Every structure is written in C-alpha cells, then in structure tokens.
VEXFI-708614 format. One record per atom (N, C-alpha, C, CB): atom name; x, y, z. Coordinates in steps of 0.1 Angstrom, whole numbers. Glycine has a CB too. Layout:
REM residues N
@name CA | x X | y Y | z Z
...
***
This chain:
REM residues 129
@name N | x 330 | y 4 | z 369
@name CA | x 322 | y 19 | z 369
@name C | x 321 | y 27 | z 382
@name CB | x 307 | y 17 | z 364
@name N | x 329 | y 37 | z 379
@name CA | x 324 | y 46 | z 396
@name C | x 312 | y 50 | z 397
@name CB | x 331 | y 61 | z 399
@name N | x 309 | y 53 | z 409
@name CA | x 297 | y 55 | z 412
@name C | x 292 | y 72 | z 409
@name CB | x 295 | y 51 | z 425
@name N | x 301 | y 80 | z 403
@name CA | x 299 | y 92 | z 399
@name C | x 293 | y 90 | z 384
@name CB | x 310 | y 100 | z 400
@name N | x 302 | y 84 | z 375
@name CA | x 300 | y 80 | z 365
@name C | x 287 | y 70 | z 358
@name CB | x 310 | y 76 | z 366
@name N | x 285 | y 62 | z 369
@name CA | x 271 | y 57 | z 370
@name C | x 259 | y 64 | z 372
@name CB | x 271 | y 48 | z 379
@name N | x 261 | y 77 | z 380
@name CA | x 248 | y 87 | z 383
@name C | x 247 | y 93 | z 370
@name CB | x 250 | y 99 | z 395
@name N | x 262 | y 98 | z 364
@name CA | x 259 | y 105 | z 347
@name C | x 250 | y 97 | z 340
@name CB | x 273 | y 107 | z 337
@name N | x 255 | y 86 | z 337
@name CA | x 251 | y 77 | z 330
@name C | x 235 | y 75 | z 332
@name CB | x 258 | y 67 | z 333
@name N | x 232 | y 74 | z 344
@name CA | x 216 | y 72 | z 350
@name C | x 208 | y 87 | z 343
@name CB | x 216 | y 72 | z 372
@name N | x 216 | y 98 | z 347
@name CA | x 206 | y 111 | z 344
@name C | x 208 | y 110 | z 325
@name CB | x 214 | y 130 | z 353
@name N | x 218 | y 106 | z 320
@name CA | x 214 | y 110 | z 304
@name C | x 204 | y 97 | z 297
@name CB | x 231 | y 110 | z 293
@name N | x 201 | y 87 | z 306
@name CA | x 196 | y 78 | z 300
@name C | x 178 | y 80 | z 305
@name CB | x 204 | y 64 | z 304
@name N | x 177 | y 88 | z 317
@name CA | x 162 | y 94 | z 321
@name C | x 163 | y 109 | z 311
@name CB | x 160 | y 98 | z 340
@name N | x 171 | y 113 | z 305
@name CA | x 170 | y 125 | z 298
@name C | x 164 | y 119 | z 285
@name CB | x 184 | y 132 | z 297
@name N | x 170 | y 108 | z 282
@name CA | x 162 | y 102 | z 270
@name C | x 151 | y 98 | z 269
@name CB | x 167 | y 93 | z 265
@name N | x 145 | y 92 | z 284
@name CA | x 133 | y 87 | z 283
@name C | x 124 | y 97 | z 284
@name CB | x 132 | y 78 | z 292
@name N | x 124 | y 105 | z 289
@name CA | x 120 | y 123 | z 292
@name C | x 117 | y 126 | z 278
@name CB | x 134 | y 136 | z 300
@name N | x 126 | y 125 | z 270
@name CA | x 127 | y 134 | z 257
@name C | x 113 | y 124 | z 248
@name CB | x 147 | y 134 | z 249
@name N | x 115 | y 105 | z 253
@name CA | x 106 | y 101 | z 245
@name C | x 93 | y 103 | z 250
@name CB | x 108 | y 88 | z 242
@name N | x 89 | y 103 | z 262
@name CA | x 80 | y 106 | z 271
@name C | x 73 | y 118 | z 265
@name CB | x 85 | y 108 | z 284
@name N | x 80 | y 130 | z 262
@name CA | x 73 | y 146 | z 257
@name C | x 73 | y 140 | z 243
@name CB | x 82 | y 165 | z 259
@name N | x 73 | y 133 | z 234
@name CA | x 69 | y 127 | z 222
@name C | x 56 | y 118 | z 222
@name CB | x 79 | y 120 | z 217
@name N | x 56 | y 112 | z 234
@name CA | x 44 | y 100 | z 233
@name C | x 32 | y 111 | z 241
@name CB | x 49 | y 81 | z 244
@name N | x 32 | y 117 | z 249
@name CA | x 23 | y 122 | z 258
@name C | x 21 | y 139 | z 254
@name CB | x 30 | y 120 | z 274
@name N | x 4 | y 141 | z 248
@name CA | x 8 | y 153 | z 247
@name C | x 6 | y 164 | z 256
@name CB | x 6 | y 157 | z 238
@name N | x 2 | y 164 | z 268
@name CA | x -2 | y 171 | z 278
@name C | x 16 | y 174 | z 285
@name CB | x -15 | y 161 | z 289
@name N | x 27 | y 166 | z 281
@name CA | x 41 | y 170 | z 289
@name C | x 51 | y 176 | z 278
@name CB | x 47 | y 156 | z 297
@name N | x 54 | y 190 | z 282
@name CA | x 65 | y 198 | z 273
@name C | x 75 | y 203 | z 280
@name CB | x 61 | y 210 | z 266
@name N | x 87 | y 198 | z 271
@name CA | x 99 | y 205 | z 277
@name C | x 102 | y 218 | z 269
@name CB | x 112 | y 194 | z 277
@name N | x 104 | y 229 | z 274
@name CA | x 106 | y 241 | z 268
@name C | x 122 | y 244 | z 267
@name CB | x 98 | y 252 | z 275
@name N | x 127 | y 240 | z 255
@name CA | x 140 | y 236 | z 250
@name C | x 150 | y 252 | z 254
@name CB | x 139 | y 232 | z 230
@name N | x 161 | y 253 | z 259
@name CA | x 171 | y 268 | z 259
@name C | x 181 | y 263 | z 250
@name CB | x 179 | y 274 | z 274
@name N | x 174 | y 269 | z 237
@name CA | x 188 | y 270 | z 226
@name C | x 198 | y 276 | z 231
@name CB | x 186 | y 277 | z 212
@name N | x 200 | y 287 | z 239
@name CA | x 208 | y 296 | z 240
@name C | x 216 | y 287 | z 252
@name CB | x 200 | y 310 | z 243
@name N | x 212 | y 280 | z 260
@name CA | x 220 | y 272 | z 268
@name C | x 232 | y 267 | z 268
@name CB | x 217 | y 265 | z 269
@name N | x 241 | y 262 | z 277
@name CA | x 255 | y 256 | z 275
@name C | x 252 | y 245 | z 264
@name CB | x 263 | y 250 | z 289
@name N | x 246 | y 235 | z 265
@name CA | x 243 | y 224 | z 258
@name C | x 230 | y 222 | z 248
@name CB | x 243 | y 215 | z 266
@name N | x 225 | y 236 | z 251
@name CA | x 214 | y 238 | z 239
@name C | x 202 | y 228 | z 247
@name CB | x 220 | y 230 | z 220
@name N | x 196 | y 224 | z 236
@name CA | x 182 | y 216 | z 237
@name C | x 186 | y 204 | z 247
@name CB | x 176 | y 210 | z 220
@name N | x 196 | y 197 | z 241
@name CA | x 201 | y 184 | z 252
@name C | x 206 | y 189 | z 266
@name CB | x 214 | y 175 | z 245
@name N | x 210 | y 194 | z 269
@name CA | x 214 | y 203 | z 281
@name C | x 198 | y 205 | z 288
@name CB | x 222 | y 221 | z 275
@name N | x 188 | y 210 | z 284
@name CA | x 174 | y 214 | z 289
@name C | x 171 | y 201 | z 291
@name CB | x 162 | y 223 | z 279
@name N | x 171 | y 190 | z 285
@name CA | x 167 | y 178 | z 289
@name C | x 173 | y 171 | z 301
@name CB | x 168 | y 171 | z 278
@name N | x 189 | y 173 | z 298
@name CA | x 198 | y 167 | z 311
@name C | x 194 | y 175 | z 326
@name CB | x 217 | y 172 | z 308
@name N | x 190 | y 188 | z 321
@name CA | x 187 | y 197 | z 338
@name C | x 176 | y 191 | z 341
@name CB | x 183 | y 215 | z 339
@name N | x 166 | y 187 | z 334
@name CA | x 150 | y 183 | z 337
@name C | x 153 | y 169 | z 340
@name CB | x 139 | y 185 | z 323
@name N | x 161 | y 157 | z 337
@name CA | x 163 | y 144 | z 341
@name C | x 170 | y 150 | z 354
@name CB | x 172 | y 133 | z 329
@name N | x 180 | y 155 | z 358
@name CA | x 190 | y 158 | z 365
@name C | x 177 | y 161 | z 381
@name CB | x 200 | y 173 | z 358
@name N | x 169 | y 172 | z 376
@name CA | x 158 | y 175 | z 388
@name C | x 150 | y 165 | z 391
@name CB | x 150 | y 186 | z 385
@name N | x 144 | y 158 | z 378
@name CA | x 136 | y 147 | z 385
@name C | x 139 | y 137 | z 392
@name CB | x 129 | y 142 | z 377
@name N | x 154 | y 134 | z 389
@name CA | x 160 | y 121 | z 397
@name C | x 164 | y 127 | z 412
@name CB | x 175 | y 114 | z 387
@name N | x 167 | y 141 | z 413
@name CA | x 169 | y 147 | z 425
@name C | x 158 | y 147 | z 434
@name CB | x 172 | y 160 | z 423
@name N | x 144 | y 151 | z 429
@name CA | x 131 | y 148 | z 436
@name C | x 129 | y 137 | z 436
@name CB | x 121 | y 153 | z 432
@name N | x 127 | y 126 | z 428
@name CA | x 125 | y 111 | z 430
@name C | x 137 | y 108 | z 442
@name CB | x 127 | y 102 | z 414
@name N | x 148 | y 109 | z 444
@name CA | x 156 | y 105 | z 456
@name C | x 155 | y 113 | z 468
@name CB | x 169 | y 105 | z 452
@name N | x 147 | y 124 | z 468
@name CA | x 145 | y 129 | z 482
@name C | x 130 | y 131 | z 486
@name CB | x 152 | y 143 | z 483
@name N | x 123 | y 134 | z 473
@name CA | x 107 | y 136 | z 479
@name C | x 99 | y 121 | z 480
@name CB | x 99 | y 147 | z 467
@name N | x 105 | y 115 | z 469
@name CA | x 101 | y 100 | z 467
@name C | x 98 | y 89 | z 475
@name CB | x 109 | y 96 | z 462
@name N | x 107 | y 91 | z 487
@name CA | x 105 | y 77 | z 499
@name C | x 99 | y 84 | z 507
@name CB | x 118 | y 70 | z 507
@name N | x 96 | y 96 | z 507
@name CA | x 85 | y 104 | z 517
@name C | x 73 | y 99 | z 512
@name CB | x 84 | y 122 | z 516
@name N | x 71 | y 104 | z 502
@name CA | x 58 | y 101 | z 495
@name C | x 52 | y 88 | z 495
@name CB | x 58 | y 103 | z 482
@name N | x 63 | y 76 | z 493
@name CA | x 59 | y 61 | z 489
@name C | x 54 | y 58 | z 506
@name CB | x 74 | y 49 | z 482
@name N | x 63 | y 63 | z 516
@name CA | x 61 | y 59 | z 528
@name C | x 48 | y 62 | z 536
@name CB | x 70 | y 64 | z 534
@name N | x 44 | y 77 | z 530
@name CA | x 29 | y 77 | z 537
@name C | x 17 | y 74 | z 527
@name CB | x 26 | y 92 | z 544
@name N | x 20 | y 70 | z 516
@name CA | x 9 | y 70 | z 509
@name C | x 8 | y 47 | z 508
@name CB | x 13 | y 81 | z 489
@name N | x 16 | y 44 | z 517
@name CA | x 17 | y 30 | z 516
@name C | x 5 | y 28 | z 520
@name CB | x 28 | y 24 | z 523
@name N | x -5 | y 27 | z 528
@name CA | x -17 | y 24 | z 529
@name C | x -27 | y 21 | z 518
@name CB | x -20 | y 32 | z 536
@name N | x -27 | y 34 | z 513
@name CA | x -33 | y 37 | z 498
@name C | x -28 | y 25 | z 488
@name CB | x -27 | y 53 | z 492
@name N | x -12 | y 25 | z 489
@name CA | x -7 | y 15 | z 478
@name C | x -10 | y -1 | z 481
@name CB | x 11 | y 17 | z 476
@name N | x -13 | y -1 | z 496
@name CA | x -18 | y -18 | z 498
@name C | x -30 | y -20 | z 495
@name CB | x -19 | y -23 | z 511
@name N | x -39 | y -12 | z 495
@name CA | x -52 | y -15 | z 492
@name C | x -58 | y -12 | z 480
@name CB | x -60 | y -10 | z 501
@name N | x -46 | y -3 | z 469
@name CA | x -50 | y -5 | z 452
@name C | x -44 | y -16 | z 450
@name CB | x -43 | y 7 | z 441
@name N | x -33 | y -26 | z 458
@name CA | x -27 | y -34 | z 448
@name C | x -15 | y -28 | z 441
@name CB | x -36 | y -38 | z 439
@name N | x -11 | y -17 | z 446
@name CA | x 2 | y -8 | z 439
@name C | x -1 | y 1 | z 428
@name CB | x 13 | y -18 | z 433
@name N | x -16 | y 2 | z 424
@name CA | x -20 | y 15 | z 418
@name C | x -16 | y 26 | z 421
@name CB | x -32 | y 17 | z 418
@name N | x -19 | y 31 | z 431
@name CA | x -18 | y 43 | z 437
@name C | x -1 | y 47 | z 437
@name CB | x -25 | y 41 | z 453
@name N | x 7 | y 36 | z 429
@name CA | x 20 | y 46 | z 428
@name C | x 22 | y 49 | z 415
@name CB | x 35 | y 40 | z 434
@name N | x 9 | y 49 | z 410
@name CA | x 9 | y 55 | z 396
@name C | x 4 | y 76 | z 400
@name CB | x -7 | y 45 | z 386
@name N | x -4 | y 75 | z 410
@name CA | x -7 | y 89 | z 414
@name C | x 11 | y 93 | z 422
@name CB | x -24 | y 89 | z 427
@name N | x 17 | y 85 | z 428
@name CA | x 30 | y 88 | z 435
@name C | x 39 | y 91 | z 423
@name CB | x 35 | y 75 | z 445
@name N | x 39 | y 84 | z 413
@name CA | x 47 | y 93 | z 401
@name C | x 44 | y 106 | z 395
@name CB | x 48 | y 85 | z 390
@name N | x 31 | y 107 | z 395
@name CA | x 25 | y 117 | z 387
@name C | x 29 | y 128 | z 398
@name CB | x 8 | y 114 | z 382
@name N | x 27 | y 126 | z 412
@name CA | x 28 | y 136 | z 422
@name C | x 46 | y 143 | z 416
@name CB | x 27 | y 128 | z 440
@name N | x 55 | y 132 | z 416
@name CA | x 68 | y 136 | z 418
@name C | x 71 | y 143 | z 405
@name CB | x 78 | y 125 | z 421
@name N | x 62 | y 139 | z 392
@name CA | x 65 | y 148 | z 378
@name C | x 59 | y 161 | z 383
@name CB | x 57 | y 144 | z 363
@name N | x 47 | y 159 | z 386
@name CA | x 41 | y 176 | z 387
@name C | x 53 | y 184 | z 396
@name CB | x 22 | y 178 | z 398
@name N | x 55 | y 177 | z 411
@name CA | x 66 | y 187 | z 415
@name C | x 78 | y 192 | z 409
@name CB | x 71 | y 182 | z 424
@name N | x 83 | y 181 | z 400
@name CA | x 94 | y 184 | z 389
@name C | x 93 | y 198 | z 381
@name CB | x 92 | y 172 | z 377
@name N | x 79 | y 194 | z 376
@name CA | x 73 | y 208 | z 363
@name C | x 71 | y 221 | z 375
@name CB | x 50 | y 202 | z 351
@name N | x 66 | y 219 | z 387
@name CA | x 64 | y 228 | z 397
@name C | x 81 | y 238 | z 400
@name CB | x 58 | y 217 | z 411
@name N | x 94 | y 229 | z 401
@name CA | x 104 | y 235 | z 404
@name C | x 111 | y 239 | z 393
@name CB | x 111 | y 227 | z 412
@name N | x 108 | y 234 | z 383
@name CA | x 115 | y 235 | z 369
@name C | x 106 | y 248 | z 358
@name CB | x 114 | y 217 | z 361
@name N | x 113 | y 259 | z 353
@name CA | x 105 | y 264 | z 341
@name C | x 107 | y 255 | z 327
@name CB | x 110 | y 280 | z 339
@name N | x 112 | y 247 | z 325
@name CA | x 114 | y 244 | z 314
@name C | x 107 | y 233 | z 312
@name CB | x 127 | y 244 | z 312
@name N | x 98 | y 224 | z 322
@name CA | x 91 | y 213 | z 321
@name C | x 75 | y 218 | z 325
@name CB | x 98 | y 202 | z 331
@name N | x 66 | y 214 | z 314
@name CA | x 53 | y 217 | z 313
@name C | x 44 | y 202 | z 317
@name CB | x 51 | y 225 | z 297
@name N | x 34 | y 203 | z 324
@name CA | x 28 | y 193 | z 328
@name C | x 11 | y 196 | z 328
@name CB | x 34 | y 190 | z 341
@name N | x 8 | y 195 | z 320
@name CA | x -10 | y 198 | z 309
@name C | x -21 | y 190 | z 320
@name CB | x -10 | y 187 | z 287
@name N | x -22 | y 186 | z 334
@name CA | x -32 | y 180 | z 339
@name C | x -26 | y 169 | z 349
@name CB | x -41 | y 176 | z 330
@name N | x -37 | y 160 | z 355
@name CA | x -35 | y 151 | z 360
@name C | x -35 | y 139 | z 352
@name CB | x -41 | y 151 | z 370
@name N | x -42 | y 137 | z 342
@name CA | x -42 | y 126 | z 332
@name C | x -24 | y 123 | z 326
@name CB | x -53 | y 132 | z 319
@name N | x -25 | y 137 | z 323
@name CA | x -11 | y 137 | z 315
@name C | x 0 | y 128 | z 325
@name CB | x -6 | y 153 | z 313
@name N | x 0 | y 133 | z 333
@name CA | x 11 | y 133 | z 347
@name C | x 11 | y 119 | z 349
@name CB | x 7 | y 141 | z 362
@name N | x -3 | y 112 | z 350
@name CA | x -2 | y 99 | z 353
@name C | x 2 | y 91 | z 342
@name CB | x -14 | y 95 | z 359
@name N | x -1 | y 96 | z 330
@name CA | x 6 | y 86 | z 321
@name C | x 21 | y 85 | z 318
@name CB | x -1 | y 88 | z 307
@name N | x 27 | y 105 | z 319
@name CA | x 37 | y 108 | z 321
@name C | x 49 | y 95 | z 328
@name CB | x 33 | y 120 | z 327
@name N | x 44 | y 95 | z 341
@name CA | x 46 | y 91 | z 353
@name C | x 47 | y 72 | z 350
@name CB | x 34 | y 97 | z 363
@name N | x 39 | y 71 | z 345
@name CA | x 36 | y 57 | z 343
@name C | x 48 | y 52 | z 329
@name CB | x 17 | y 56 | z 338
@name N | x 50 | y 59 | z 323
@name CA | x 58 | y 59 | z 313
@name C | x 71 | y 59 | z 315
@name CB | x 57 | y 68 | z 308
@name N | x 76 | y 70 | z 324
@name CA | x 87 | y 71 | z 326
@name C | x 93 | y 60 | z 340
@name CB | x 89 | y 85 | z 326
@name N | x 85 | y 54 | z 345
@name CA | x 89 | y 42 | z 352
@name C | x 90 | y 32 | z 348
@name CB | x 84 | y 40 | z 360
@name N | x 82 | y 29 | z 336
@name CA | x 80 | y 17 | z 322
@name C | x 94 | y 15 | z 315
@name CB | x 68 | y 23 | z 308
@name N | x 99 | y 28 | z 312
@name CA | x 109 | y 24 | z 304
@name C | x 123 | y 26 | z 314
@name CB | x 108 | y 33 | z 291
@name N | x 122 | y 35 | z 326
@name CA | x 131 | y 28 | z 337
@name C | x 134 | y 21 | z 339
@name CB | x 131 | y 28 | z 344
@name N | x 128 | y 10 | z 340
@name CA | x 125 | y -1 | z 345
@name C | x 130 | y -13 | z 332
@name CB | x 108 | y -1 | z 350
@name N | x 126 | y -9 | z 319
@name CA | x 129 | y -17 | z 313
@name C | x 146 | y -12 | z 307
@name CB | x 117 | y -19 | z 303
@name N | x 152 | y 2 | z 310
@name CA | x 167 | y 4 | z 309
@name C | x 172 | y -4 | z 321
@name CB | x 173 | y 20 | z 309
@name N | x 166 | y -2 | z 333
@name CA | x 174 | y -11 | z 342
@name C | x 179 | y -26 | z 339
@name CB | x 166 | y -13 | z 354
@name N | x 166 | y -32 | z 334
@name CA | x 164 | y -47 | z 331
@name C | x 183 | y -49 | z 319
@name CB | x 141 | y -51 | z 319
@name N | x 179 | y -35 | z 309
@name CA | x 192 | y -39 | z 297
@name C | x 205 | y -32 | z 302
@name CB | x 189 | y -31 | z 280
@name N | x 203 | y -22 | z 309
@name CA | x 214 | y -16 | z 312
@name C | x 219 | y -20 | z 327
@name CB | x 210 | y -1 | z 310
@name N | x 235 | y -22 | z 329
@name CA | x 240 | y -16 | z 345
@name C | x 241 | y -4 | z 351
@name CB | x 253 | y -18 | z 346
@name N | x 227 | y 0 | z 357
@name CA | x 225 | y 12 | z 362
@name C | x 226 | y 13 | z 374
@name CB | x 215 | y 17 | z 360
@name N | x 226 | y 2 | z 381
@name CA | x 222 | y 6 | z 397
@name C | x 234 | y 8 | z 405
@name CB | x 214 | y -6 | z 404
@name N | x 234 | y 19 | z 414
@name CA | x 242 | y 27 | z 418
@name C | x 243 | y 20 | z 433
@name CB | x 239 | y 42 | z 416
@name N | x 254 | y 15 | z 437
@name CA | x 253 | y 11 | z 449
@name C | x 264 | y 17 | z 459
@name CB | x 252 | y -3 | z 449
@name N | x 258 | y 19 | z 475
@name CA | x 268 | y 27 | z 479
@name C | x 278 | y 16 | z 485
@name CB | x 262 | y 38 | z 489
@name N | x 290 | y 20 | z 485
@name CA | x 304 | y 12 | z 490
@name C | x 302 | y 15 | z 503
@name CB | x 319 | y 16 | z 483
***
C-alpha cells in the first residue's frame, strides 16, 4: 500500500471513530453540511483530517512540554493533552463542537482508545521511506 493511500485510509478510519464518539459522548457534536460535496460523510472526513493535522503538528509539541506532568501522573496527563487537541480542533472548525472539559477528556480518551484498537486490527502505520 502506498503512503498516500495509507494516510487516506487512516483519515477514513478516524472519521468513523469520530462518528462513534459523537454518538457515545453527549458533549461532542459534529454539525453536518448536507449541501457539501460529500454531504454528512464529507463533514466527518473534514473533521478527521483536521484532527489528524492538529494531532501531528501540535500534538508532539504539547506532549513534549507536558512531559514532566505526564511522568508525575504516570501518563494520566495525556488525557488532558488529548482533550486539548480535541479542543483545538473544535476551535479551528465550525463543524465540531465540544461542550466543556469533561466531554473533551472523555472524547479524547475514546478517540485514543478506538484508534489504538484500529491500529491493532488494521495495517494503518505510515512509515517514511
């Protein structure tokens, strides 16, 4: 599988995960755009792509700066980092709403959990050549 195809597949899987999280967590909403090119599905793909970009650009910086807190809390502070990444994505997109810190923490945890499960089941890792 070439790299671009793997990235597209990861975004599709992440869109499905975000869809599941919006159904499980009351405080996270995706506002679909039925008039868009791909309709409601396109909205979830857009939010997933934006979250993937935020996670890959801002995520490493946040994880690096929060490393002392992560070590002190034995990794629990990563829940706050994931919540912050979800909040940043919501701030950048008019299509994603997160209603408070607890919804962001639970949503970030579920996205991380479901992504980890998908990583175990599917060959999603993109390796630089």
